[in-house]
N, C-alpha and C positions, 0 to 999 in steps of 0.2 A: 581501714586496712591500708598498709603501705603499698606503694606502687610496685608492680612486678619488676624484677631485674634478674640478670643472669646469676648473680650471687644467691638470690633467694630461690631460684629454680634449682641451683645446685644443692642448697640446704634441704630443700624438699626431696630431691632425688636421693640424697644420702641418708636422711633421717627417716623418711616415710616409705621409700621404694627399694631400699636395700642396695644402693649403688656404692656405698662407702667402701666395702671390701673390694669391689671390682676396680674402682679408681685407684686404690692402693696397689693392687696386684692384677693388672689387666692382661697378663700373659705376654710380657715383653720378651721377644726372642733375640734381642741385640746382645752381642758379646760384651762390649764395654760402653754402655750408654753414658753419654755426657749430659743429656737432658732427661729429667724425670719423665717416665712413661705416663704418670698421672696427669702432668701438665699437657702432654701432647694429646692424650685421649680427650681430656676435657675441652681443649681448644678446638678439636675437630667437632665435638658434639655441640659446643656453643656456637661455632660458626654455622652449623646447619640449623640451629634454632634461629639464627639471624638470616637464614636462607642464603648463605654464601657457600657455593658448591665447589670451589677450586682450592687447591693447596696454596696457590699464590695469594688468594684472598685471605687465607688464614695467616700467612706470613705478614701481610699488611696489617691485619688486625692486631697482631701481637708486637708490632714494631714500635708502638707508642707506649711509654710508661704509664700514661693515664688510662689507656685502654686495658693494659695488662692488669692494673689494679682493679678495674671494673670486672675483669674476668677471673681474678684471683690466680693469675699465672705469673710466675716469678721472673722469667727471662724470655727473651725473644729467640726466634729460630727461623730457618728458611724452609722453602718448599721442598728442597732436596732432603732435609731431615725427615719430613713427613713421608716422603716416598720411601726412604730407607726403613722408617719405622713401621709403616703399614705392610711392607713386604714381609716383615718378620713377626707381626703381632698375631697371636693365636686366636682364630675365630671361635673356638670352642668356649673360651672364657666369656667372650662377648655374647654368644648365644645364651649361655647360662644366665648372664646378667639381665638380658632382655626378658627371658622367661621369668626370672625372679621378680622383675618389676610388675609383670602382669599378675603373677600369683599374689604379690603383696596388695595389688589393687583389689583383687577379689576378696582377700581377707579384710581389707579396709572398707568393704561393703560398697564397692563401686558399681556392682551389678545387682544390688538387692532389689531394685524396682522392676527387674525383668524376670519373667518366669523361665525362659530358656536362654542359655548361652550357646552360641553356635561358633563353629570354625568354618572358614572358607579357604579353599585352595584354588589358585589360578596362576597362570604364567604370563610373562610379558617379555618384551625386548628392551634392552637398555644399553646404550653405549655403541655408537656407530664408528666405523673406521674404514679407510679406503683399501686396506690390505690386511692380510692375516698377520697378527702380531703375537698372539699367545694361543694356547690350546683351547681356550674358551671361545674363540671367535667362530661364528657360524656364518656361512655365506647367505647373503641377501640376494634374491633373484627377482627379476622383473617379470612382466607377463609373458615374455618369450623364453623364460627359464635361463636367462643370461645372468651371470653373477655381476652385480653392480656395486657390491660393497660387502662389509663384514659387520656383524652385530653380535652382541652378547645376549644371552637369554637366562632368565631366572624364574623360579617358582616361589611364590609367597604364600604363607599360611597366616591367617589373621582372625582375630576375634570379631564376630559379626552378630547381628540379631539383638544387639543392645544399643543403648544410646551412644556407646563408645565403640569405635572401630579401632582396634589396637593390633598392629602387626606383631607377629611372634617370631618368625624365623624366615630365612631365605636360603634357597638351595639353587646354585647355578648349574647349568648343564651346557655341554658343548657338542662338538662333532662326535657322532656315535652314541650319544645319549639322547634322551627325549624328555619332554614335559611330563609325560605319564610316569616314567621311572623316577624322575626327580620329585614328583608329587608324592610317590610312595615313601621315598626316603625322608622328606620333610615331615610327613604325617607321623611316621614311626618315631622320629626324633622328638617331635612336639608332644606326643602322648607320653613318651618316656620322661620328658622334662616336667610337664604340667600335671601328670597323673591322669588316670582313667576317669576320675569324677569331675574334672574341671569343666568340661563342655558337655552339652546335652545332645548335640547333633553335629553333623558335618554336611555342608552343602557344596556341591561341585557341579561343573559343567558336564556336557554329554561325553566328552572325551574320556572322563574318568568312570563312566558307567559301564565297566567291564567286570566280569566275574572275579578275576584276581584282586582288583582294587577293592571291590565291595566286600570280598571275603576277608581281606586284610583289615578293613575297618570293623567288620563283624567280630573278628578275633580280638580286637581292642575294646569291644563293648561300646562302639560308637555308632549309633544309627545314622544312616545316610539319606540325604535328600538330593537326588541327581536329576539333571535335565534329561528328558527322553526325546531323542531325535531319531533320524533314520539310520543311525548306527545300530539300532535294534529294530529292524524293520517289522518282524513278526509281532512283537509286543506293541509297537506303535500302531500298526494296522488293526490289531485286535482291540486296542483301546479306542481308536477312532470309530470303528464300526459300532462298538457298544454305546459309546457316549452320544453318537449322532442320533440314536433311536430313543434316547432318554431325555427327560427334563432335568434341569440342574438340580444337584443335591442340595445346594444352598445358594442364596443370593444375599449379598451384604454390601455395605459401603466401606471403602478403605481410602483414607486421605482424599476424599472428594470424588473418588471413582466408584462406579457401580461394577461389582464383581460377581460373576456367575461361576460356580465351581461344580464339576462332576467328580465324584470320588468313589472308587471301588477298590477293595483289598483282596480280591480272589483271583488275580491273574497268576498263571503258572510261571515259575522261575525257569530261565533258560539253562542249557547244559553248563555245568560247572559252578553255577551259583548255589550257594549253601543256604539261601533263605528258604523258609517254609512256604512263603507266598509273596507275591509282589503287589504292592498297593500303587495305584496310578491315580494321579490328580490332574485334571484339565481345568484351566481357568480361562475365562474371557473377561478382560479388563476394559470396561467402556469408559473412556476419558471424556471430559466435558466438551472437547472440541470435535467429538464424533469418532476419534480414532479408536480402534479395537485391537487389543493385544491378546494373542492366544498362545498358550504354551502348555506342554505336557511335562510332568515330573513323576519320577518313581521313588519309592521309599520302602523301608521295612518297618516304619512306625505303624503300630496298630491304631485303628480309629478310637479305641478306648483310651489310649494314652494321649494322642494328639488329634484334635478335631480338624475339620476342613479349614476353618479360618486360620488356626495356628499354623497348619501345614502350608497354607498360602503365604503367610508372612515369612516362614522359614525359607521358602523358595525365593521370595523377593529379596531376602537378605543376601542372596548371591551377588547382587549388583553393588553391595557396599564395598567389597574388596576392589572393585573397579573404580568407583567414584571417589571414595574416601581413602583408598589405598594407593593404587597406581596413578590415578589422575593427579591427586594432590602431591604425591612424591615426585612426579615428573615436572609438573607445572610450577610448584612452589619450592621444592627442596632440591632440585637439580639431580634427580636420580639418573638421568640419561648422560650426565656429564662424566667423562673419564678423567679422573684426577691423575692417575698414574697407571699405565697399561701393563699391569702385572696381575695374574689371577688372584693372589691372596689380597693384594691391595684393593682390587675391585670389590671382592667380597666384603672386606672390612668397611669400605665406604658405603656399600649398600646396607649393611647391618647398622652402621651408625646413623644413616639417613632414616631408617625405619625406627630406630631407638629414639631419635630426636622427635619424630612424629608422635610416637607413643607418649613420650615424656610431656610434650607440649599439650596434648589432649588431656592427659590426667591432671596436669597442673591447671589448665585453663577451665576445664569443665567440672572438675571435682574440687580441687583445692581452693581456687578462687571463688567458687560458687557457694562456699560455706555461709551459713546464716541467711541473710536477706540479699546477698550480693547477686546480681544477675550474671548470667554466663557471658563472658566477654567474647567478642568475635575474634577469630584467628588473626585477622589483619590488625586489629587493635592491639592485641598482645605483642605481635611482631614489632609494631611501631614503638611501643613502650620499651621493649628490650633494646631497640636501637637507641632510644633516648638515654637509656641507662649507661650505654657504652660510649656514644659519640655526643659530647656536649655541643650545643649549638655554637656556631662561630660568632664572635662579637661583630657588631655592626661597624662598618668602615665609615668613620665620621670625618676623614681627612678631606 
């Protein structure tokens, strides 16, 4: 197999993941463009695959003819061009392209080895500034409630519960908005784009365990696995009293840990919840070092459809959006960096960041893993991509 390169990743994306039409028509809103939108979008995406997070880094990347040939970009441009371009690029076309990539991945049997495909929703902060610059800036307060800066916030929805954690969509929220409201918007849009049959469940944190949100998911035909905390005190107390008097429903080992679970499906729904009954799962995860992790989860899955072990794995998949979504996007792909402080530009950069993460994982874990080839590490692929663009400097023998 030939060594990976940005040209080969682009061929894979256009031929196998349906990005050809998007790169030709990415939703450019410029009135009289001098540089092709396809070249600008691909340069931004390629730069993120190389883990370059600033517009200036993209400018440097395309300033050399040899590097432009490696990227398949015809001409150079500056960072101000990217700022002007991302202000006017339509995020709807980018969202549809990202959804189409994941749909194609499912049709290409990327998830066939997994019984359940899950979706996870969670929010995070990204992009700090010293003062309010745009409508999306939210105040950051210290322990004394004093404003010490500004930050942007976003909600991500991602595929979880499989070998692949693939981000799907991003929804920003600012002052007067909330993570809860943004989560409902991104869920409705994702189900509309992906279809009701794409995922088998939705896993969320306790902040989303409210009657309106759970009813919205129910209307979409999507079962929910939600963390149960003290935001539902009556249900939490009822589950605690019952399970404290009972022996575990099941005991099993998972990834080297001993797990005890208590499972009951006959708790009464609270006011406004349209579920017939509420199922509660408690688990105690005993780690080899003696640490014990305990958590409660609620769901509308019936025990006949999903057993206790499968429900436990669904609950644990909640952390995949944290570890392989936000953590990698921030630490490796520069999610927190503000390239251009404009609401639409910020959204475009976030969507391109998560598109590059999805593309990298599909290419590395599925495409390069064909036949007997082992799965390459993310850092190894990143280094090979750098080698394909930046030739080593000759040795100075003078």
